[in-house]
N, C-alpha and C positions, 0 to 999 in steps of 0.2 A: 708685324700685329699678331696676338694671338687668336684663335678660333674664339668664337662664343658658339652658343648653343642653344637651343630654344626649349627652355623649362616647361612654359606653358603657356596656352595662347585662347582664345576666345572664338574657336573652333567647335562645332557640333561632334563631339568624339564616340567613339562608338559604342558607349552607352546609354544613349539619346540624351544626354544633357551638356551643358557648356559652363566655361566657371570665368566668372567675371575678374578682370585682371584690377582692375580697379579696388576691386573690392577683398584682394586676397594681401592678409598680412604676411610682408616677407622679414617683418624686424626680428623677430625670434630666430629664424633661420639664419640672418646675416651674422649672427653673435656666434653659431654654432654649424657653419656651411658645408655640413660632411656630405660626402660623395661617396655612396655605396654602389655595389656588384648589383645585378639585377634583384633590388630590393631587397637582399639577405642580411639582416641585422648582423652586427660585429664584421661583416667583410667588406671594411673600409678601404677603398682605394685611391683618396686625396679628398679634394673638397672644390668647391665651386669657387669663383674669385670674380672679384666687380658684379655680385649680384643687381639687375638692374631691371624695371618697370616702367616700360617706353614702348608707344603707339602699340598698345591692347598686347602686348607679351610681356612675358619676363624671362629673360636671357642671363645669360653667366657664361665664363672660364672656365672650363674644364682643369683640372691642376691635375697630374697624378706624382704621388711620391714614392711609387716604383718600389716599396717595400714589401708588399705581397706578387706572386706572382701573379694574380689578378691582374694589379696596378699595371707591373710591362707589360701584361698582353695585351692591356686596355688601350695603354699608350699608344703602342707599337700601332694598333690597330685603327685607334684616332688618328695619328698623324699619316699612314695610310690613305685614311680616308673608308675604311670599310666599316669601322663603328663611329655611327654620326647620329646617334637618337640619346634621347634622356627620357625621364619620366617621374613626375613629383606625385610624393605622398603628401596628401593635405586634410586638416580637420575642416569640416563643413560646421560652418556657424549658421549660418540663416540660408533660407532658399526661399524662392519664390514662382508661382505658376501667372504671373500678370501676362495678359495676351500680349504685349507691347517689347516683351523679352522673348517672345518665343523664335527660334527661326526655325528655318526648313529641315526637314528632317527630325526635328527635335521630338521627343514623348516622354521625357522625365522634367521635374522641374528644376528650374535655372539655378546653380551655385552664388547668388548673390552675395557673402561672404565667408570666407574661408582663410586660412592659417597655413602656409606652406611649412611643412617640418621634415621633409629630407629629399633630396633627388638621387636617382642612379642612373647608370650610363645601361644603355638596355640593347638588346638586340634588334627589338622591337618595339619603338614607343609612342610616345604621343596619341594620338588618336584612336590608334591601331593594337595600343596594347591594353593589357587587362590591368590597367589603373586602379587598385582600389584607393577608395575613399574610405577615410576612418572619421569616426565621426567623435566628435570632442566630448561628447557626454558618457558614454560606455565604451569606446575605444574599440568597438566591433567591427569587424568587414562589412560595408555595403556591398550586396551582390546587387550589382548593377547591368547584370547581362538581360538580355529580353526575355519578358517570362518573369521575371523573378519579383517578387510584391519587396515594399521598402515602405514603411512607414516614414521613414528618416529621409528620405530623396522619392515620392509617391510619383506615381505615372499622372501625364496631365490626362484631366475628365476631358479637354475640349477634343483633344488627339484622339479618347478611344469612340469617342460620340462620331467621330469621322471614319475612324476605321468600320463604327458598325454599318453607317448607312453605305458604305462601301460592301459589306456583306450583303447588305440587301439588296445591293444592285446585283450581284455575282446572282445571289440565291434566285432571284426574278427574271433573270434571263435564262438559267437553268430550268425554269420550272416553263420557260414559253412564253414568258408575260414583259411588257414592255418594263424597261427600266425603271419608268417613273412609278411601278406598282406602288401600293400602298403594304403597311406590315399589315391591314387587316386582308388585301386580297392575296399577299404571299399568303397567308395562313390560312384561308377559304379554302385555295386550291390544292394547298398541301392537305387538310383534311378530305377532300374529294379524294386524293390521288391514296391516300391512306384505305377511303372505303372500299376502292376499288383491289386495292392488296389484299385486303380481307377477303374480299367477296373472291380473289382468283385461288387465294389458299385454301378456301372452302372447295372451291369448283375441285381446285386438282386433288385433295384429301378425298371426296367425291369420288373421283374417278378411279384414285388409288384402289378404293376399296371394293368398285364394280370390277376393276381388272383382276385383282387378285379372288375374290369370289370365282370368277369365270375361271381361271388358272385352278382354284382348287376342287371345283366340280370337274372339269376335265382329267385331272388328276384321280378323284374318285370313280368316276366312270372307268378310266383306264384299270383298277386297282377291281371292280366288278366283273369286268372283263377279262382278268387275268393276264394283261396286257404288264402288268408291272407288280409287285408284290407290296402288301399294306406295309412293310418294314423302308421302301424306298419313297414313301408317301413324301416326308420332307424335302426330301433330296431333288423331287422330279417340281417341287411347287417353289424350289428356289431355281431351279433349271428355268421356269417357266416364267419368272420376274424378270431374269436377265435376257431370255429369246422371244419373249412375248406369246399370245395364247395361240395364233394361228400356229406358227414353227410346234410350237409343244403338241398340237393336235395332230400336224404331218407327223412328226416323231412316233406318235402313239400308233396312228394309223400304220406305219411302217413297222411295227410291233405285230408278231404271230401270237393268237393267244395260248395259254398254256392248257394243254389237255391234260384230263383225269383219263387213269384204263378205264372207268366204266363208258366214258364217253367213246373213247375207241372202240369197245363193242358194239356200243348204241350204234355206231356209224356204219360198223361194219357188216348189223343186220343180227346180230344175235341176241338173246332174251334180253328184256329191259322192264322193269318195274313200269312202264308206261304203256304197256298193253292191259293193266290194270285199273286204271284211270279210265272214266268214263265221262269226268268234265274237267276245268280247269280247277273248282274248289279241290278236286280230289288230289291233287299235286301237294305234297308237301311245301310250308312257306319257303324255305330253305334252299328246295330244291326248284321254284318257276323261274329264278334268272337264268339257273343252269339249263334248263329247258328251254328258255327264250332264243338262248344264246345258240345252243349246241343242235336244238331239234327243232327247229323253226315250223319245219311241217304238222309235226305233232302239236306243237304248242297252238297254232292258229286252228286245228281241227278242236282242239279241249275248248279253244275260246270261242268258237261257234255254238258248240254245245250247252257252253253255259250259260252264253248270252242270246245266242237266236239270231244271230247277225254274222257276216264275215268279220274276222279279223284285221285290221286295217293290215296293211302292208309294211313293215318297216326294214 
């Protein structure tokens, strides 16, 4: 007895639908029972004999004409048992989203009326094969992969609602709410969390601004103390961002301030214009910081002469 092959059955395929066997018209195919190789038009490898609809399935007997190399190869592999699957092309004539027709795992409408147009021998077929369903109206391929939209064979609304409920449950648990939380409770919790996020972002921004101000001040002080040059300001500001304010201050403290020749003369007891200054206001504005840094004793003396009180120690 020749081996028969399943052309179509009523199980849910990988595209989320199933095809009614009773509603499939095979009369036209019986008049031209062409057997193709991998749905390639023009690559005819034989025909399907004794096509039958019985027990919810459409079956037939593959016959290979051995004219083409593909046909010879397919016959040899069919007889060896390594080629065992077929895949059908059908025109979708009618579909239904009636609840009583929905099967477990189904998420697209049920094909209630169709027309068998072609059968192919394939390496992976049936529910696992990328089976194209052709519309009778416009002859365009329906893309029945998950996530694809199709007005011709739409997603089931009931299944979409079920998915949304599952999503709400997962979201509620993620937010620390009971799985029975309502949509209103979930949205309220999200609003609170978004408020916290905004507040935290503002605090982070303010903290960063304060940190940058401290680093900039430390760098400017180092410039005034002649520990670094003004040209290096940006370099040390970026360094401070990386190592932090305290480490930057320690770095500056380890640096020896640069001295001018006049500073060396003053420190060695040589003549200085400071002898002509009677009080702090006599000191030129551009010399005050220099005097304060390099000649503390004179600065404190002039300070007292200016204000009548001892200069605070620094």
